[in-house]
C-alpha positions as CSV (number, residue, x, y, z in Angstrom):
1,M,15.7,24.4,10.6
2,S,16.9,26.1,13.8
3,I,20.0,24.9,15.6
4,W,19.4,23.3,19.0
5,S,20.8,25.4,21.9
6,P,20.3,23.9,25.4
7,L,21.4,27.1,27.1
8,L,18.9,29.3,25.2
9,F,16.2,26.7,25.6
10,N,16.7,26.6,29.4
11,A,16.9,30.3,29.7
12,E,13.6,30.8,27.8
13,G,11.9,28.0,29.8
14,K,12.8,29.6,33.1
15,K,11.7,32.9,31.8
16,Q,8.3,31.4,31.1
17,G,8.1,29.8,34.5
18,Y,8.6,26.1,33.7
19,D,9.8,23.8,36.5
20,C,13.6,23.2,36.5
21,R,13.3,19.4,36.7
22,Y,10.9,19.4,33.7
23,L,13.3,21.7,31.7
24,H,16.2,19.4,32.6
25,K,14.3,16.3,31.3
26,L,13.6,18.1,28.0
27,T,17.1,19.4,27.7
28,D,18.5,15.9,28.2
29,Q,16.1,14.5,25.6
30,G,17.0,17.3,23.2
31,N,20.8,16.7,23.6
32,K,20.4,13.0,22.8
33,L,18.4,13.8,19.6
34,S,20.9,16.5,18.6
35,D,23.8,14.2,19.2
36,S,22.2,11.6,16.9
37,G,21.9,14.2,14.1
38,L,18.1,14.4,14.5
39,P,15.9,17.5,14.8
40,V,14.9,18.4,18.3
41,I,11.1,18.3,18.5
42,F,9.0,18.0,21.6
43,T,5.3,18.4,20.5
44,L,3.0,18.1,17.5
45,A,2.7,21.9,17.4
46,H,6.5,22.2,17.4
47,L,6.8,19.7,14.5
48,C,4.1,21.5,12.4
49,A,5.9,24.9,13.0
50,M,9.3,23.4,11.9
51,A,7.8,21.8,8.8
52,G,5.6,24.8,8.0
53,V,2.3,23.1,7.9
54,S,-1.1,23.8,9.5
55,F,-1.4,22.4,13.0
56,S,-5.2,22.1,12.9
57,L,-5.2,20.1,9.7
58,I,-2.4,17.7,10.9
59,H,-4.2,17.4,14.3
60,S,-7.4,16.3,12.4
61,C,-5.3,13.7,10.6
62,V,-3.8,12.4,13.9
63,S,-7.4,12.3,15.4
64,R,-8.5,10.1,12.5
65,K,-11.4,12.5,11.9
66,Y,-11.3,11.9,8.2
67,D,-9.3,10.0,5.5
68,P,-6.7,12.4,4.0
69,Y,-5.8,10.1,1.2
70,R,-7.2,9.5,-2.3
71,S,-6.7,6.1,-3.8
72,F,-6.3,4.6,-7.3
73,T,-5.1,1.3,-8.8
74,I,-2.2,0.6,-11.2
75,K,-1.5,-2.5,-13.2
76,K,1.2,-4.8,-11.9
77,R,3.7,-6.3,-14.3
78,S,3.0,-9.7,-12.8
79,G,-0.7,-9.3,-13.4
80,G,-3.5,-7.9,-11.3
81,Y,-3.6,-4.5,-9.7
82,R,-1.9,-2.6,-7.0
83,Q,-3.6,0.1,-4.9
84,I,-1.8,3.3,-4.5
85,V,-2.9,6.0,-2.0
86,V,-1.8,9.6,-2.2
87,P,-2.0,12.0,0.8
88,E,-3.3,15.5,0.7
89,P,-0.7,18.1,-0.3
90,E,-0.1,19.5,3.2
91,L,0.1,16.0,4.8
92,M,2.5,14.9,2.0
93,H,4.7,17.9,2.6
94,L,4.9,17.0,6.3
95,Q,5.6,13.3,5.4
96,R,8.4,14.4,3.1
97,W,9.9,16.6,5.8
98,I,9.8,13.7,8.3
99,N,11.4,11.4,5.8
100,E,14.1,13.9,4.8
101,F,15.1,15.2,8.3
102,I,14.3,12.2,10.5
103,L,13.9,8.8,8.8
104,K,16.8,9.2,6.2
105,R,19.2,9.8,9.1
106,A,18.3,6.6,10.9
107,K,20.5,3.5,10.2
108,V,19.1,0.5,8.4
109,H,20.6,-3.0,8.0
110,S,23.3,-3.4,5.4
111,C,21.3,-6.1,3.7
112,A,18.5,-3.6,2.8
113,A,19.0,-2.4,-0.8
114,A,15.9,-0.4,-1.7
115,Y,15.1,3.2,-0.9
116,I,18.7,4.0,0.2
117,S,20.9,6.7,-1.3
118,G,23.8,5.1,-3.3
119,S,21.9,1.8,-3.8
120,D,19.9,0.5,-6.8
121,I,18.6,-2.6,-8.4
122,K,21.8,-3.2,-10.4
123,M,24.0,-3.0,-7.3
124,N,21.5,-5.3,-5.5
125,A,21.6,-7.9,-8.3
126,S,25.4,-7.7,-8.6
127,K,25.9,-9.0,-5.1
128,H,24.6,-12.4,-6.2
129,L,26.9,-12.8,-9.2
130,G,28.6,-16.1,-9.4
131,A,25.8,-18.0,-7.6
132,N,25.1,-21.6,-8.5
133,W,21.8,-21.7,-6.6
134,L,19.3,-18.8,-6.1
135,I,16.3,-18.7,-3.7
136,K,13.8,-15.8,-4.1
137,L,10.9,-15.0,-1.7
138,D,8.3,-12.3,-1.8
139,I,6.0,-10.8,1.0
140,Q,2.3,-10.3,0.4
141,R,1.0,-6.8,1.0
142,F,4.4,-5.6,2.4
143,F,3.6,-2.0,3.3
144,E,0.1,-2.8,4.5
145,S,1.5,-5.5,6.9
146,I,3.4,-2.9,8.9
147,S,1.3,-1.5,11.7
148,E,1.0,1.9,13.4
149,L,2.4,0.3,16.6
150,Q,5.6,-0.7,14.8
151,V,6.0,2.8,13.5
152,Y,5.4,4.2,17.0
153,Y,8.4,2.2,18.3
154,I,10.6,3.4,15.5
155,F,10.1,7.1,16.4
156,H,10.3,6.4,20.2
157,R,13.5,4.4,19.9
158,L,15.0,7.3,17.9
159,G,14.5,9.3,21.1
160,Y,11.2,11.2,20.6
161,P,8.7,11.6,23.4
162,K,6.0,9.0,23.6
163,L,3.1,11.3,22.7
164,L,4.9,12.8,19.7
165,S,6.0,9.3,18.6
166,F,2.4,8.3,18.7
167,E,1.3,11.4,16.7
168,M,4.0,10.9,14.1
169,A,3.0,7.2,13.8
170,R,-0.5,8.4,13.1
171,I,0.8,11.0,10.5
172,C,2.6,8.2,8.7
173,T,-0.1,5.5,8.7
174,R,-3.7,5.2,7.4
175,V,-6.8,3.4,8.6
176,D,-8.9,1.8,5.8
177,T,-12.6,2.2,6.6
178,Q,-13.5,-0.4,3.9
179,S,-11.3,-3.1,5.2
180,N,-12.3,-5.9,7.6
181,R,-8.7,-6.1,9.0
182,H,-9.8,-4.3,12.1
183,F,-11.7,-7.3,13.2
184,R,-8.4,-9.1,13.7
185,P,-6.6,-8.6,17.1
186,R,-3.4,-7.2,15.5
187,W,-5.3,-4.4,13.9
188,N,-7.6,-3.5,16.8
189,N,-6.4,-1.4,19.7
190,R,-7.0,-3.3,22.9
191,I,-6.3,-0.2,25.0
192,H,-9.5,1.7,25.1
193,H,-8.5,4.3,27.7
194,F,-7.0,7.4,26.0
195,E,-5.9,10.4,28.0
196,I,-6.5,12.6,24.9
197,L,-10.1,11.7,24.0
198,E,-9.8,13.1,20.5
199,Y,-7.2,10.4,19.7
200,C,-9.5,7.6,20.8
201,D,-9.8,5.1,17.9
202,S,-9.8,1.3,18.2
203,R,-8.5,0.9,14.6
204,V,-4.8,0.4,14.1
205,G,-3.3,2.1,11.0
206,Y,-0.9,0.6,8.5
207,L,1.8,2.0,6.1
208,P,0.0,3.4,3.0
209,Q,1.7,2.6,-0.4
210,G,2.2,6.1,-1.8
211,A,3.2,8.0,1.4
212,P,6.7,9.4,1.1
213,T,7.5,8.0,4.6
214,S,6.5,4.4,3.9
215,P,9.7,3.2,2.1
216,S,12.1,4.4,4.8
217,L,9.8,3.2,7.6
218,S,9.6,-0.3,6.0
219,N,13.4,-0.6,6.1
220,L,13.6,0.6,9.7
221,T,10.8,-1.8,10.7
222,C,12.7,-4.7,9.1
223,R,16.0,-4.0,10.9
224,K,15.6,-6.8,13.4
225,L,14.1,-9.1,10.7
226,D,17.1,-8.4,8.4
227,K,19.5,-9.1,11.3
228,E,17.9,-12.5,12.1
229,I,17.8,-13.6,8.4
230,Y,21.4,-12.3,7.9
231,D,22.6,-14.4,10.8
232,L,20.8,-17.5,9.4
233,S,22.4,-16.7,6.0
234,C,25.9,-16.5,7.5
235,R,25.4,-19.9,9.1
236,S,24.1,-21.3,5.8
237,D,27.0,-19.9,3.7
238,C,24.9,-17.7,1.5
239,R,24.5,-14.1,0.5
240,Y,21.3,-12.3,1.5
241,T,19.8,-9.0,0.2
242,R,16.3,-7.6,0.5
243,Y,15.0,-5.1,-2.0
244,A,11.7,-3.9,-0.4
245,D,9.6,-7.0,-0.3
246,D,11.9,-9.1,-2.5
247,F,14.2,-11.4,-0.6
248,A,17.2,-13.0,-2.5
249,F,19.6,-15.7,-1.3
250,S,22.5,-16.9,-3.4
251,F,24.5,-20.1,-2.7
252,I,27.5,-21.9,-4.2
253,D,26.7,-25.3,-2.8
254,L,23.2,-26.5,-2.1
255,D,20.7,-29.3,-2.9
256,R,16.9,-29.4,-3.1
257,E,16.4,-30.7,0.4
258,K,18.6,-28.1,2.0
259,A,17.0,-25.4,-0.1
260,S,13.5,-26.4,1.1
261,N,14.6,-26.5,4.7
262,F,16.2,-23.1,4.3
263,V,13.0,-21.6,2.8
264,N,11.0,-23.1,5.8
265,Q,13.4,-21.4,8.2
266,V,13.2,-18.0,6.5
267,S,9.4,-18.4,6.3
268,R,9.1,-18.9,10.1
269,I,11.2,-15.8,10.7
270,I,9.1,-13.7,8.3
271,S,5.9,-14.9,10.0
272,S,7.2,-14.1,13.4
273,Y,7.4,-10.4,12.4
274,G,3.8,-10.3,11.2
275,F,4.5,-10.8,7.4
276,R,3.1,-13.5,5.1
277,K,5.2,-15.2,2.4
278,N,3.8,-15.2,-1.1
279,A,4.0,-18.9,-1.9
280,R,3.3,-18.4,-5.6
281,K,6.5,-16.2,-5.9
282,T,8.8,-18.4,-3.9
283,K,11.4,-19.9,-6.2
284,I,14.3,-22.3,-5.9
285,I,16.6,-21.8,-8.9
286,P,19.2,-24.6,-9.5
287,P,22.5,-24.5,-11.5
288,G,22.0,-24.1,-15.2
289,S,18.7,-22.2,-14.9
290,K,18.3,-18.5,-15.7
291,K,18.7,-16.4,-12.6
292,I,16.8,-13.1,-12.4
293,I,16.8,-10.7,-9.5
294,T,14.6,-7.5,-9.4
295,G,14.1,-7.9,-13.2
296,L,17.8,-8.3,-14.1
297,V,19.6,-11.3,-15.4
298,L,22.8,-12.7,-13.8
299,G,25.2,-14.3,-16.2
300,N,28.9,-14.4,-17.3
301,G,29.9,-12.3,-14.3
302,K,27.7,-9.4,-15.3
303,V,24.2,-8.1,-14.8
304,H,22.1,-8.0,-18.0
305,L,18.8,-6.7,-19.2
306,Q,16.1,-9.3,-19.9
307,K,15.8,-10.3,-23.6
308,E,12.1,-9.2,-23.6
309,L,13.0,-5.7,-22.7
310,K,15.7,-5.4,-25.3
311,D,13.3,-6.7,-28.0
312,Y,10.7,-4.2,-26.8
313,I,13.1,-1.3,-27.2
314,R,14.3,-2.5,-30.6
315,Q,10.8,-3.0,-31.9
316,N,9.6,0.5,-30.8
317,I,12.6,2.2,-32.4
318,Y,12.3,0.1,-35.6
319,F,8.6,0.7,-36.2
320,A,8.8,4.4,-35.1
321,T,11.6,4.9,-37.7
322,K,9.9,2.8,-40.4
323,Y,6.3,4.1,-40.2
324,G,6.8,7.4,-38.5
325,V,6.1,8.3,-34.9
326,D,2.5,9.4,-35.4
327,E,1.5,6.2,-37.1
328,H,3.4,4.0,-34.6
329,C,1.7,5.7,-31.7
330,K,-1.8,5.1,-33.2
331,K,-1.0,1.4,-33.8
332,R,0.5,0.8,-30.3
333,G,-2.2,2.7,-28.5
334,F,-0.1,5.6,-27.1
335,V,-2.3,8.5,-26.2
336,S,0.2,11.2,-27.3
337,I,3.6,11.5,-29.0
338,D,5.0,13.3,-26.0
339,G,3.9,10.4,-23.8
340,F,5.6,7.9,-26.1
341,Y,8.8,10.0,-26.2
342,N,9.0,10.1,-22.4
343,H,8.2,6.4,-22.1
344,L,10.8,5.2,-24.7
345,E,13.4,7.7,-23.4
346,G,13.0,6.4,-19.9
347,I,13.4,2.8,-20.9
348,V,16.4,3.6,-23.1
349,N,18.1,5.5,-20.3
350,F,17.4,2.5,-18.0
351,A,19.1,0.2,-20.5
352,L,22.0,2.6,-20.8
353,F,22.5,2.4,-17.0
354,I,22.2,-1.4,-16.7
355,E,23.9,-2.5,-19.9
356,P,25.9,0.4,-21.4
357,D,27.0,-1.3,-24.7
358,F,23.4,-2.0,-25.7
359,G,22.1,1.2,-24.2
360,E,24.5,3.5,-26.1
361,K,23.5,2.0,-29.5
362,A,19.8,2.2,-28.5
363,F,20.1,5.8,-27.4
364,E,21.7,6.8,-30.8
365,E,18.9,5.1,-32.7
366,F,16.3,6.7,-30.4
367,R,17.8,10.2,-31.1
368,A,17.8,9.4,-34.8
369,I,14.1,8.9,-34.9
370,K,12.3,11.8,-36.8
371,W,10.5,13.3,-33.9
372,P,8.1,16.3,-34.5
373,S,9.9,19.6,-34.1
374,L,7.6,20.6,-31.2
375,I,8.6,17.4,-29.2
376,V,12.3,18.0,-29.9
377,G,11.9,21.6,-28.7
378,L,10.2,20.5,-25.5
379,H,13.0,18.1,-24.7
380,A,15.9,20.2,-25.9
């Protein structure tokens, strides 16, 4: 990525015959972006050249001429299915570039715990240790509730020109041709006059779950929401963290009535930002009840693995050791031994990170399993 030089930029602009006032405006814009640690970009062609992608393909994506995503569903742990959409390779490359060089450099609220370097689910859960009361809320269709307009404002507030901010918002969002959401006012563009006719589309895009830019954009979109909920939490003497769409609030002193009132206040704030609370996943957990945050158990001043996960690890290691890996894979429905190895190794490493004492023992037992020599060679 080239270094911004206002002197060279002005000299080249004058050489090409651009108006001095126009060059001064661009230079001022470029200086502000550079001072903020952001790449200086003025146009879509400029962005494509910096990221090394095809302008014509990206321009087609911005024009909404076709859907550059393929979709599939995965099972959710809580039941049901979640739709994941994956962008075409070149669009994904550009989204990764935008995420790495622009979005990751923008500041998010301190209460946001997901998708941030140096933060993880263990750290998030640890912030609520010692709580007597715990309140948990969840947002329905979190990414899909964030609109193209909200994304536009993120880029524009970072200092990028209006047109480029609009184009980057289109690059980072998707319109679903099968959805009926575009019949609702929030998802229908009421401005039908477009200076660039190719960009004319009444449908408003949303953040696709699967695009590399969506996690960072969700945190940046929620900055004001996080601030408002954080201020409410400070007035209510509680600790607040948000891990993606999971909101957690921990209290020392509380009662049922105050807890219900607090949930109603948070719900109103969430609704005012265009989100909808998942009533089924809203939980008020009193003293004496098991407290779980992002799948981890709080207790005795530490963060623990859930008993079910420990049992799952123990069972797989025990039966793989007793009956052999091949026989165990057949009984448990694993397609391949290599797939089972990767699956179990991942869970054991997760256990090692969350609960080292248990994880170390499990890791030794995992390594002691008689794996086929080919598998051992692949993972050596």
